[in-house]
Structure formats: C-alpha cells, structure tokens
C-alpha positions in Angstrom: 0.0 0.0 0.0 1.5 3.3 -1.1 1.5 6.1 1.5 0.4 9.4 0.0 1.3 12.6 1.9 -1.5 15.1 2.4 -1.2 18.8 2.0 -1.7 21.1 5.0 -3.9 24.2 5.0 -2.2 26.5 7.4 -0.8 29.7 5.9 2.7 28.8 7.1 2.6 25.3 5.6 4.0 26.1 2.1 7.4 24.3 2.7 5.6 21.2 3.9 3.2 21.3 0.9 6.2 21.6 -1.5 7.8 18.6 0.2 4.5 16.6 -0.1 4.3 17.3 -3.8 8.0 16.5 -4.4 7.6 13.2 -2.5 4.5 12.3 -4.4 6.3 12.8 -7.7 9.2 10.7 -6.4 6.9 7.8 -5.4 5.0 7.9 -8.7 8.0 8.3 -10.9 6.0 10.8 -13.0 2.8 12.7 -12.1 0.6 15.3 -13.8 -0.9 18.3 -12.0 -4.2 16.5 -12.0 -2.7 13.4 -10.4 -1.1 15.6 -7.7 -4.4 17.6 -7.1 -6.4 14.4 -6.8 -4.1 12.7 -4.3 -2.6 15.3 -2.0 -5.7 17.4 -1.2 -4.4 20.7 -2.5 -6.2 23.1 -4.8 -5.3 23.2 -8.5 -3.9 26.7 -8.2 -1.7 25.7 -5.2 -0.4 22.7 -7.2 0.4 25.0 -10.2 2.3 27.4 -7.9 4.2 24.6 -6.2 5.2 22.8 -9.4 6.3 26.1 -10.9 8.5 26.7 -7.8 10.0 23.3 -7.8 10.7 23.4 -11.5 12.2 26.9 -11.3 14.8 25.7 -8.7 15.6 22.6 -10.7 14.2 19.9 -8.5 11.7 18.6 -11.0 11.5 18.6 -14.8 8.3 18.5 -17.0 7.7 16.3 -20.0 4.8 15.7 -22.3 2.9 12.5 -21.3 2.8 9.7 -24.0 -0.3 7.6 -24.5 -3.6 7.7 -26.3 -4.1 10.6 -28.6 -6.3 13.3 -27.1 -7.5 16.7 -28.4 -4.9 19.4 -28.0 -1.5 19.0 -26.3 -1.0 15.9 -24.1 -0.8 16.9 -20.4 2.6 17.6 -18.8 4.1 15.1 -16.3 6.6 16.1 -13.7 9.6 13.9 -12.7 12.4 14.4 -10.3 15.4 16.0 -11.9 18.4 13.6 -11.4 20.7 16.6 -11.5 18.6 18.6 -9.0 21.3 18.1 -6.5 23.8 15.6 -5.2 24.7 14.2 -1.7 27.8 12.5 -0.3 27.3 9.3 1.7 29.9 8.0 4.1 29.6 4.5 5.6 31.8 3.8 8.5 32.7 0.2 9.3 35.4 -1.2 11.6 38.5 -1.1 9.4 37.2 0.7 6.3 35.4 3.8 5.1 33.2 3.7 2.0 31.9 7.0 0.4 29.9 7.9 -2.7 28.3 10.8 -4.5 24.6 10.1 -5.2 22.1 12.1 -7.2 18.5 13.0 -6.4 17.1 9.8 -7.7 19.5 7.5 -5.9 22.1 6.8 -8.7 25.5 6.2 -7.3 27.7 8.4 -9.5 31.1 8.0 -8.0 32.5 5.9 -5.1 35.7 5.4 -3.1 36.8 3.0 -0.4 39.7 3.2 2.0 41.1 0.8 4.6 41.9 2.6 7.8 42.3 2.0 11.6 38.9 3.4 12.5 39.9 3.5 16.2 42.5 6.2 15.3 40.5 9.4 15.2 42.9 11.6 13.3 43.7 9.0 10.6 40.0 8.4 10.2 39.2 12.1 10.0 41.9 12.6 7.4 40.5 9.8 5.3 37.0 11.2 5.4 38.2 14.6 4.5 40.1 13.3 1.5 37.1 11.3 0.3 34.8 14.3 0.5 37.3 16.5 -1.3 37.6 13.9 -4.1 33.8 13.5 -4.5 33.1 17.2 -4.4 35.2 17.8 -7.4 32.7 15.9 -9.6 29.6 17.6 -8.1 28.7 20.3 -10.7 25.2 20.5 -9.2 24.3 21.8 -5.7 25.5 19.6 -2.9 22.8 19.0 -0.4 25.1 17.7 2.3 26.8 14.7 3.8 25.2 11.7 5.4 27.2 9.4 7.7 26.1 5.9 8.7 27.8 3.9 11.4 27.2 0.8 13.6 25.0 1.3 16.6 24.0 1.6 19.3 25.0 5.2 19.7 25.3 7.3 22.9 26.5 6.4 26.3 24.8 3.0 26.7 26.3 -0.1 28.3 27.0 -1.7 24.9 27.9 1.3 22.7 31.3 1.3 20.8 32.2 -2.2 22.1 33.4 -5.2 20.1 34.7 -5.9 16.6 31.3 -5.1 14.9 31.1 -1.6 16.4 33.4 1.5 16.2 35.4 0.0 19.1 37.3 2.6 21.1 35.1 5.5 20.3 33.7 7.5 23.3 31.6 10.0 21.4 30.7 11.3 18.0 32.6 14.6 18.1 34.7 13.5 15.1 31.6 14.1 13.0 31.4 17.7 14.3 35.0 18.1 13.2 34.2 16.8 9.8 31.2 19.1 9.4 33.2 22.2 10.5 36.0 21.3 8.1 33.9 20.7 5.0 31.3 23.4 5.8 28.3 21.4 4.6 25.2 20.2 6.4 26.0 16.8 8.0 23.5 14.2 9.2 24.3 10.9 10.8 22.4 7.7 11.7 22.8 4.1 12.8 23.5 2.1 9.6 20.3 0.1 9.9 18.1 3.2 10.0 20.0 4.8 7.1 19.6 1.6 5.1 15.9 1.5 5.9 15.4 5.1 4.7 17.3 4.3 1.6 14.9 1.4 0.8 12.0 3.8 1.5 13.1 6.4 -0.9 14.8 4.4 -3.6 14.4 0.7 -3.0 12.0 -2.2 -2.7 10.1 -0.3 0.1 9.0 2.6 -2.1 5.4 1.3 -2.1 5.4 0.1 1.6 4.1 2.2 4.5 5.6 0.0 7.1 8.2 -2.7 7.2 11.1 -4.0 9.2 14.6 -3.7 7.8 17.4 -6.2 8.8 20.9 -4.8 8.1 23.3 -7.7 7.6 26.8 -6.5 7.6 29.8 -7.0 9.8 27.2 -7.0 12.6 23.5 -7.3 12.5 21.1 -4.3 13.0 17.4 -3.6 12.5 15.0 -0.7 12.0 11.2 -0.5 12.2 9.7 1.9 9.7 6.1 3.1 10.3 4.4 5.5 7.9 7.8 5.8 6.1 9.5 7.1 9.3 12.0 5.1 11.3 11.0 4.5 14.9 13.9 5.7 17.0 13.0 4.7 20.5 13.7 6.7 23.7 17.4 7.4 22.8 17.7 6.6 19.1 18.7 3.0 19.6 15.4 1.1 18.9 15.4 -2.4 17.4 19.0 -3.3 18.2 18.1 -6.8 17.2 21.7 -8.1 16.9 22.0 -8.0 20.7 18.8 -9.9 21.5 19.8 -13.2 23.2 18.4 -16.1 21.2 20.5 -19.1 22.4 20.4 -19.8 26.2 24.0 -20.3 27.4 25.3 -19.6 23.9 28.4 -17.8 22.7 29.7 -15.0 24.8 29.0 -11.6 23.2 31.2 -8.5 23.4 28.1 -6.6 24.8 28.4 -8.6 28.0 25.6 -11.0 27.4 25.7 -14.5 25.8 23.8 -16.1 22.9 23.1 -12.8 21.1 21.7 -13.1 17.5 24.7 -11.2 16.0 27.1 -13.9 17.3 25.4 -16.4 14.9 24.1 -14.2 12.0 26.6 -11.6 10.8 29.6 -11.4 8.6 31.9 -11.3 11.6 30.4 -14.6 12.8 31.1 -16.0 9.3 34.7 -14.9 9.5 35.1 -16.7 12.8 33.7 -19.8 11.4 36.0 -19.7 8.4 39.0 -18.8 10.4 39.7 -15.6 8.5 40.2 -11.9 9.6 37.3 -9.5 9.0 39.1 -7.5 6.2 39.2 -10.8 4.2 35.4 -10.8 4.1 35.6 -8.5 1.1 38.1 -10.5 -0.9 37.2 -12.2 -4.3 38.4 -15.5 -2.7 35.6 -15.4 -0.2 33.0 -14.5 -2.8 34.0 -17.6 -4.8 33.6 -19.7 -1.7 30.1 -18.3 -1.1 29.1 -19.2 -4.6 30.5 -22.7 -4.3 27.7 -25.0 -3.3 30.2 -27.7 -2.4 32.0 -25.7 0.3 31.0 -27.7 3.4 32.3 -25.2 5.9 30.2 -22.4 4.4 27.2 -24.8 4.1 27.5 -25.7 7.8 27.6 -22.1 8.8 24.6 -21.2 6.7 22.6 -24.0 8.2 23.1 -22.9 11.7 22.8 -19.2 10.8 19.6 -19.9 8.8 18.1 -21.6 11.9 18.8 -18.4 14.0 17.5 -16.2 11.2 14.3 -18.3 11.2 13.9 -17.6 14.9 14.6 -13.9 14.4 12.0 -13.6 11.6 9.4 -15.2 13.8 10.2 -12.9 16.7 10.0 -9.8 14.6 6.7 -10.8 12.9 5.0 -11.7 16.2 6.2 -8.6 18.0 5.7 -6.0 15.2 3.5 -7.5 12.5 5.4 -5.6 9.7 4.0 -5.7 6.2 7.4 -7.1 5.1 10.9 -7.8 6.3 13.6 -6.4 4.0 17.1 -7.7 4.2 19.9 -5.4 3.2 23.3 -4.3 4.3 26.8 -5.0 3.1 26.7 -8.8 3.0 27.2 -10.3 -0.5 23.9 -11.2 -2.3 25.1 -14.8 -2.7 25.4 -15.2 1.1 22.0 -13.6 1.8 20.3 -15.8 -0.7 21.8 -18.9 0.9 20.7 -17.8 4.3 17.2 -17.2 3.2 17.1 -20.6 1.6 18.4 -22.1 4.9 15.7 -20.3 6.9 13.0 -22.1 5.0 10.3 -23.1 5.9 9.6 -20.1 8.1 8.1 -20.6 11.5 4.4 -20.1 12.2 3.7 -16.5 13.1 1.0 -13.8 12.9 2.1 -13.1 9.3 1.9 -16.7 8.2 -1.2 -17.5 6.2 -2.2 -13.9 5.5 1.0 -12.2 4.1 1.7 -12.4 0.4 4.6 -14.9 0.3 6.3 -12.8 -2.3 6.2 -9.8 0.0 6.8 -11.4 3.4 10.6 -11.4 2.9 12.3 -9.1 0.4 16.0 -8.8 -0.6 17.3 -5.3 -1.2 18.2 -4.5 -4.8 21.0 -2.3 -3.6 22.9 -5.0 -1.7 26.4 -3.9 -2.8 25.6 -0.2 -2.4 23.2 -0.5 0.6 25.5 1.1 3.1 26.7 4.1 1.2 23.3 4.7 -0.4 21.7 4.6 3.0 24.1 7.2 4.2 23.7 9.4 1.2 19.9 9.3 1.7 20.1 11.1 5.0 20.4 14.7 3.7 17.8 14.0 1.0 15.4 12.6 3.7 16.1 15.5 6.1 15.8 18.3 3.5 13.3 17.0 0.9 10.9 14.5 2.6 7.6 15.7 4.1 8.3 16.5 7.8 5.4 18.1 9.8 7.8 20.4 11.7 8.3 22.3 8.5 4.7 23.7 9.0 6.0 25.5 12.1 8.0 28.1 10.3 6.9 30.6 7.7 9.2 31.0 4.6 9.4 33.9 2.2 8.3 33.1 -1.4 11.5 34.5 -2.8 13.7 32.3 -0.5 16.4 30.1 -1.8 15.9 26.3 -2.4 16.6 25.4 1.3 14.1 27.9 2.6 11.5 27.0 0.0 11.6 23.5 1.5 11.6 24.6 5.1 15.1 23.6 5.9 16.5 25.3 9.1 20.1 24.9 8.4 22.8 22.3 9.0 22.5 19.8 11.7 22.6 16.2 12.7 20.0 13.5 12.7 20.7 10.6 14.9 19.2 7.2 14.2 
C-alpha cells in the first residue's frame, strides 16, 4: 500500500506542501498536476504554484505524457530532476570507510573505499576529508550535504562502541562535528540500519510500503522499524538493536556482555570466525568464490546454523511487530543472503503466516552492494526533501532560496 502525503492548509505550511508534492512525484516516478491535485488534497492553483516553484529551482522537470491521442496537447508530467542536487554518503565500518556521491534519484555516480584503523580518530578524519574533497570535485550540481552511517548503538549505553562489529574505542561522535566544520556542509548521521531502511523507503523495494522491518546484515546485525515511512527511533535513538537480542540460552559470549546474542550467529563477523579468517578478508574475491561454491561444506554448515537463527529472528520480529514485510539489506554479499534465506525455510508459524503475500513477506534489497553508502547518502535527502510536519511550524518567504522553499532550518545532525 502506497503512502500518500496530504497537504496542509495553514498559511505557514508552504514548505511542507512543497515537500509533499515533491515526495509524491518521487513515489509515482511521474505525475501530472491533476494526479497531484487528486491525491494530496491541494487546490489546483496551489499545485500550479508549487510545481512552478520546484521546476524553477531545478528539483523537477516537466515532460509531455505519452499515450492515447487526445485533443490538444498531451498533459505535462513532472519527474524528479536527477541533477537537482547531489549528496555524499559515508559508511563507517570497523577497518574501512566507504563513500559515494549520489544524485536526487538514488544513482551512485562515484565511489571510493579506504582501509583505515577506525579507532585512530585523526587518521579516520583525514580519510573522510580526503574522500569528501575527491567526491566534491565531480559535483557540478548543488551539494545538499553529507550523510554518515555507522554501527550502533549510539550514545552512552552499556553496549555502545564495544566489540569488533562496532566502532570500538570511540567514546563519542565529536569527530563528526570536526568533519562538518572542516567541509562546511550540512551533515547528518544515523545508525547504519536506520540509514539503510530510509534508503529502501526512498529508492528501494520499500517505495510502495508504508511499514516494514529492515534487517541490516553487515559485519554485525542491526534492525530498523519503519512506520508511515519514518524510522521508529525509541527513547534514545537505539530502537530495534536486534543483533544484541539473546536467542541461544547459554550460547556464545558476546562483546556486549551477554551471551547467545543473535549477532554472534548471524553476521559477517560470525562467518569470518567460522571460516578462520580476519574481517578484512570478508571483502576478498576468494571469499565471494567460496560463497558461490555449493560444495564448500564449511560455508554450508555455517549457513545451516545461521539460517536456523535467522528463522527464529523472523518469527520474533513478525510476532512482535507484524510488519508488512521484512527487508534484508546491508553489506553482506547477495550470494550469502540468498543462501541464508534458503536455509531459513520453511519459516516458523507467526501472525504473518497465512495472510501475508509470500512474495512480499521477505524481500531482498536490490542495492545490496551499495546498501551502506546509499543509505548514508539518503540522510540529507530525507532530512531536507521529505515531508516533515515540523516544516509547518516556520513561515518562509516566497523569494527564498531552495533550502528555505523546502523549510530547511540549516545544518545539523539527525541521529538514528
């Protein structure tokens, strides 16, 4: 079921209404003024004004619709302008930094990857600065900002920044403030699972879903619940940290201090332990070849046990949250995820069983290789372009620049 934003009627709601129209066009791919008027509850004249505004600042482009011949000129349809602006996404993982420049429709235009000791703050900051400088050179269009995704949980919790699947050794996120001040661009950050979920909402298999649960399978395992196309954050921004839910009584010790946590059985780090390799080797061509080799019994054995734990996790998520779908994304190779899904069959009985469309119940991200950096790059787009009710709170001048037209209040951070 597609969620359609509704226009607001307050005099100060112009930025929100512009975002609603922009988001509707993005969801539809192309939309005429009549389509917009019918679906977002705005007057025809308001829609004319908004589409003129959005086209004048380069966020949308108009094209004649094709189809049955009608009298007169065919109606105009509006589409997002791919060159309406770019963002830079940075994905932080233990031991490496991935970055990319992405356009307004989610195309990855340029990317870079650097191995670095992520516990060494100055080295890491130098790498991120170099990546941003490199990617900025190719950005001829406006640059909306930088999004940074990193493993959670964040903040001063008992299990933050601990273990090989987190940014071990970090005490806070002040390095992101240093990066923002150095590059002088708006910067937004989030837990990687939330960033990935928002990426699927804007540009992925969740474009037509109003609620779903996102499993982020990378070096660790994270999750995000999306309701009405907004990620549920919880009291302190660390909701659905599913990787640290104990699932095996008396199981493997976890770096969080508990034992039997799901991440100890279903994660790329768990696979590296089973294969007797170091985490950096997880990205090697040799490992990919092993994952595609159906005769590799060590990989087969790991997939069988991990599939069993994944089956438990899916049942738990469905019974607790009843999501319309569970989407699996993250940095794990597609070949591995497909094998895990096969090993998790048949799924356990749950509140979704028997009523959910089997083709919709479990979905695999179409951006598997780019999931992390696309999720990060989505953060500025989500913050600055998606409908957010707080934009109704502030009036904006009609002659304002693009940021003001969309109700943006300046640079900042958005924690997952």
